[in-house]
C-alpha positions as CSV (number, residue, x, y, z in Angstrom):
1,M,21.3,17.4,-0.2
2,S,21.5,13.6,-0.7
3,L,21.4,11.4,2.4
4,P,21.8,7.7,2.8
5,F,18.4,6.0,3.2
6,L,17.6,5.4,6.9
7,S,20.7,7.2,8.2
8,P,20.1,9.3,11.3
9,E,20.3,12.4,9.1
10,W,17.9,11.0,6.5
11,I,15.4,10.1,9.2
12,E,15.5,13.6,10.7
13,A,15.1,15.2,7.3
14,A,12.2,12.9,6.4
15,R,10.6,13.6,9.7
16,E,10.8,17.3,9.1
17,I,9.2,16.9,5.6
18,R,6.3,14.9,7.1
19,E,5.8,17.4,9.9
20,R,5.6,20.3,7.4
21,Y,2.7,18.7,5.6
22,S,1.0,17.1,8.6
23,A,-1.7,19.7,9.1
24,D,-2.9,19.3,5.5
25,T,-3.0,15.5,5.2
26,A,-6.2,13.5,5.3
27,P,-6.6,11.2,8.2
28,I,-5.9,7.5,7.7
29,E,-9.1,5.7,8.7
30,V,-7.5,2.3,9.3
31,A,-5.8,1.9,12.7
32,V,-2.8,-0.4,12.5
33,K,0.5,-0.8,14.3
34,V,3.3,-2.6,12.4
35,N,6.8,-3.2,13.5
36,Q,9.5,-3.3,10.9
37,V,12.8,-5.1,10.9
38,I,15.0,-3.8,8.1
39,T,18.0,-6.1,7.4
40,E,21.2,-5.5,5.5
41,V,21.4,-1.9,6.5
42,P,24.9,-0.7,5.4
43,F,25.6,1.1,8.7
44,D,25.3,0.6,12.4
45,D,24.8,-3.1,13.3
46,G,23.2,-4.0,9.9
47,E,19.6,-4.1,11.3
48,L,17.2,-1.3,12.0
49,H,14.0,-1.5,14.0
50,A,11.2,0.9,13.1
51,H,7.4,1.0,13.2
52,I,4.3,2.4,11.5
53,D,1.4,3.5,13.6
54,T,-1.8,4.9,12.1
55,S,-3.9,4.6,15.3
56,N,-4.1,8.4,15.7
57,G,-5.2,8.9,12.0
58,D,-1.7,10.0,10.9
59,L,1.0,7.9,9.3
60,D,3.6,7.8,12.1
61,L,6.8,6.2,10.9
62,E,9.5,6.2,13.6
63,L,12.4,4.3,15.0
64,G,12.0,1.5,17.6
65,H,9.4,-1.2,18.0
66,L,5.9,-0.9,19.5
67,D,4.9,-3.3,22.3
68,D,1.7,-4.6,20.8
69,P,1.9,-4.6,17.0
70,D,-0.7,-6.0,14.7
71,A,2.1,-7.4,12.6
72,T,5.9,-7.4,12.1
73,I,7.4,-7.1,8.7
74,T,10.9,-8.1,8.0
75,L,12.5,-6.9,4.8
76,S,15.8,-5.9,3.3
77,Y,17.2,-2.4,3.1
78,E,16.8,-2.4,-0.7
79,T,13.2,-3.5,-0.4
80,A,12.4,-1.0,2.3
81,R,13.8,1.8,0.0
82,A,11.7,0.5,-2.9
83,F,8.6,0.6,-0.7
84,L,9.2,3.8,1.3
85,V,11.1,6.0,-1.1
86,E,10.9,4.8,-4.6
87,R,7.3,3.8,-4.3
88,D,7.9,0.9,-6.7
89,P,5.1,-1.5,-6.3
90,A,6.6,-4.0,-8.8
91,K,9.8,-4.4,-6.8
92,V,7.8,-4.7,-3.6
93,M,5.4,-7.3,-5.0
94,Q,8.4,-9.3,-6.5
95,A,10.1,-9.2,-3.1
96,F,6.9,-10.4,-1.4
97,M,6.3,-13.2,-3.8
98,S,9.9,-14.4,-3.6
99,G,9.9,-14.4,0.2
100,G,11.9,-11.2,0.5
101,I,9.2,-9.7,2.7
102,Q,8.2,-11.8,5.7
103,V,5.0,-10.9,7.6
104,D,4.3,-12.2,11.1
105,G,0.8,-11.2,12.2
106,D,-2.3,-9.7,10.6
107,L,-1.6,-9.4,6.9
108,M,-5.2,-8.2,6.3
109,K,-4.6,-5.1,8.5
110,I,-1.4,-4.3,6.5
111,M,-3.3,-4.5,3.3
112,A,-6.2,-2.4,4.6
113,M,-3.7,0.2,5.8
114,Q,-2.1,0.3,2.4
115,A,-5.4,0.7,0.6
116,A,-6.5,3.5,3.1
117,T,-3.2,5.5,2.7
118,P,-3.9,8.6,0.6
119,Q,-2.4,8.7,-2.9
120,D,-3.4,12.3,-3.6
121,A,-1.3,15.2,-4.8
122,L,-0.2,16.0,-1.2
123,A,1.0,12.5,-0.6
124,T,2.9,12.7,-4.0
125,A,4.5,15.9,-2.9
126,V,5.7,14.4,0.4
127,A,7.0,11.4,-1.5
128,E,8.8,13.5,-4.1
129,E,10.6,15.6,-1.4
130,I,11.7,12.5,0.5
131,L,12.9,11.0,-2.8
132,A,14.9,14.2,-3.5
133,I,16.8,13.9,-0.2
134,T,17.6,10.2,-0.7
135,D,20.9,8.9,-2.0
136,L,19.8,6.0,-4.3
137,D,23.3,4.7,-4.9
């Protein structure tokens, strides 16, 4: 199964993967709420609004915006895919340095969340399953 990144079907499949592993994941100790504006999305109206919320100890990545975010990140579809699916730090850093990622709000909280996100075997398994369902073309 290969689904377009951020399509409704992809979002549902990624949600199911995260839920399957949720009982075994270590809590994230940094509470942060970040809205995302993803531009250049090749479907719908070209822009997608999502959020990341770690305030309950889990990495909650869902559609829609939170009312009181710590920050809002605006990035392109390709950069979001490099960050969320491909896990390519070089592409993400290049986008950030060239202005392809815009942050409005508390950048330090975003960096703290990134440092506190587990990078263990379980996180790798989740990431690999999400990569396996994603159409990278």
